N, C-alpha and C positions, 0 to 999 in steps of 0.2 A: 460550399467547403471552405472553411477559413484557410488562409495562408499557413504553410508549415510553419513559420517563425512565431505567428500569432498563436497557433494551437500550442507550440512549445511553451509559452508564457502562460496561457490560460490553462491547460490540462496536460502535465507532464506524462502522466501513466498513458492518456489515450494517444499522445504524440509518439511514446515508444512503441505502442501496439501497432499504430498505422505505418511508422517508419520500417519496423521489422517485416510487416507484410510487403511494403514496397521493395525492400531490399530482396526479399525471396522471390518477387516477381521478375527482377532483372538479373537472375543468377546466371543467366547465359550471356551475360554482357562481355565484351571483351576486355573489359578492364580487369587488371590483375589483383583482385580483390577476393578475400575468402568470404563470399556472399553469405553462405549459410550461418558460419560462426558469427560473422558480423551482425547478422539479423538476430542470431540467439543472444548475443551479448547486449545489444539495445533492448530487446524484449526484456532481458533479466533486470535491467535498470528500472524499468516500470513495475516489475513484480516486487522488487525490494520494498516500494512504497506499499504494496498490498501485505507485505510479510509485516511491515512495521505497524501497519494498522491492526492487524490480527493480533500482533504481540501487545499492543497497548490495550486492546478490548479485553484480552486474557488478563492483564494485569489489573485493570479495573474490576473484573468479575472476582479475582482473587481477593482484593482488598474489601470489596463489598460483602463477600462470603464471610471474610473474618470479622468485618465489623457487625455482621448479623448474629453470628453464633458465639463469638468469644464473649467470655465472661470479663476479660481483662479490660481495665479502664484506661490504663496509661498510653498504650499504643495508638488509641482511637484518632488522637490528632494527627499522627503521623501517617495512618491509613487514609484519613480524609485528604490530606496533603498530597499523598500519591495518587489519589482518584483525580484531584484537580489538576496535578501535572500530566497525568495520561490524557485527561481530556483535551488539554491544551496541545499536546503532542498530536492527537487525533485532528484537531482543527487545523494545525500546520499541514498534515499530509493531505487532508481533503481540500485545503485551500490551494495546494499546488496540484492536486490531481482529483478535481471535482467528480471526475467520472467513476471514482471508486465509490461514491455514494450509492451508485446503482449495482455495483458488482457485490456477487454474494461473497461475504468475506469468509466464511466457514461452510464446508461441505457437509450438510446435515447427514448425509448417508454415511459419512466415515466415523460417525459417533455410535458407540456402543450401548 
């Protein structure tokens, strides 16, 4: 198991999930901290990366759909630029939180 500070630098999402679990485990500590809410807040920091990843994937899918079905010619360059930008954003998120590569980003059960 890597040191905590090494994990923070290597995989932010995984670090947040492990820290939240650790905080919940010491909830009966005599330190005057709001353990449950502190753990929830740290966990939510990692979840924001997951939300950003979902958002960028949706953005790419919308642009690809427009590109595929629209007869318009002028906005195509902008759509392709948006796709490149979103892919770059995804690379940044996955660089900071590589464990999200293995996370299910969308819950297929929630689709109608």
